[in-house]
C-alpha positions as CSV (number, residue, x, y, z in Angstrom):
1,X,9.3,0.6,9.5
2,X,6.5,-2.1,9.5
3,X,3.1,-1.5,10.9
4,X,1.5,-4.8,12.1
5,X,-2.3,-4.9,12.9
6,X,-4.0,-8.0,14.0
7,X,-7.9,-8.2,13.6
8,X,-10.1,-11.1,14.4
9,X,-13.3,-11.7,12.5
10,X,-15.4,-14.8,12.2
11,X,-12.8,-16.9,14.1
12,X,-10.0,-16.0,11.8
13,X,-7.1,-13.6,12.7
14,X,-6.0,-11.4,9.9
15,X,-2.4,-10.0,10.3
16,X,-2.1,-6.9,8.1
17,X,1.4,-5.6,7.5
18,X,2.2,-2.1,6.0
19,X,5.4,-0.7,5.1
20,X,8.7,-2.5,4.5
21,X,9.6,-6.0,5.7
22,X,13.2,-5.4,6.5
23,X,15.7,-6.1,9.3
24,X,14.2,-6.3,12.8
25,X,10.6,-5.7,11.5
26,X,10.8,-9.3,9.8
27,X,11.4,-10.8,13.4
28,X,8.6,-8.7,14.9
29,X,6.3,-10.0,12.3
30,X,7.5,-13.5,13.0
31,X,7.0,-13.1,16.8
32,X,3.4,-11.8,16.3
33,X,2.6,-14.8,14.0
34,X,4.2,-17.4,16.3
35,X,2.2,-16.0,19.2
36,X,-1.0,-16.5,17.4
37,X,-0.2,-20.0,16.3
38,X,0.8,-20.9,20.0
39,X,-2.7,-19.7,20.8
40,X,-4.2,-22.1,18.4
41,X,-5.0,-19.5,15.7
42,X,-4.4,-19.9,12.0
43,X,-3.5,-16.5,10.8
44,X,-4.1,-15.0,7.3
45,X,-1.2,-12.6,6.5
46,X,-2.3,-9.7,4.4
47,X,0.5,-7.9,2.6
48,X,-1.5,-5.4,0.7
49,X,0.3,-2.5,2.3
50,X,3.9,-3.9,2.0
51,X,6.1,-2.1,-0.6
52,X,9.3,-4.1,-0.1
53,X,10.6,-7.4,1.4
54,X,14.2,-8.1,2.1
55,X,15.9,-11.5,1.9
56,X,15.0,-12.5,5.5
57,X,11.4,-11.4,4.8
58,X,11.2,-13.5,1.6
59,X,12.5,-16.5,3.6
60,X,9.8,-15.9,6.3
61,X,7.1,-15.7,3.7
62,X,8.2,-18.8,1.9
63,X,8.4,-20.7,5.2
64,X,4.8,-19.5,6.1
65,X,3.4,-20.7,2.7
66,X,5.2,-24.0,3.2
67,X,3.4,-24.3,6.5
68,X,0.0,-23.7,4.9
69,X,-0.4,-20.1,6.2
70,X,-2.4,-18.0,3.8
71,X,-0.4,-15.0,2.6
72,X,-2.6,-12.7,0.5
73,X,-2.9,-9.4,-1.2
74,X,0.8,-8.9,-2.1
75,X,1.9,-6.8,-4.9
76,X,3.4,-7.8,-8.2
77,X,6.8,-6.6,-7.0
78,X,6.6,-8.7,-3.8
79,X,5.4,-11.6,-5.9
80,X,8.5,-11.4,-8.1
81,X,10.7,-11.1,-4.9
82,X,9.1,-14.4,-3.8
83,X,9.8,-16.1,-7.1
84,X,13.5,-15.0,-7.3
């Protein structure tokens, strides 16, 4: 399961994810982010509460970083997954 919380502060939308980015939850996070982008918002993705990311989640995170979306607060374990 992945909990997704969107908070807006000072004109920035922070998308905080908690849990595991696996399966259908990756698509749910993708949909949430795409909705913000359609609204003209540049989100900041906070992965401080994410304990695991599957292959599809790694692909999403790499795509976000390539687009210039800030992905912050991920654990060393998630950082290693992104490098692999």
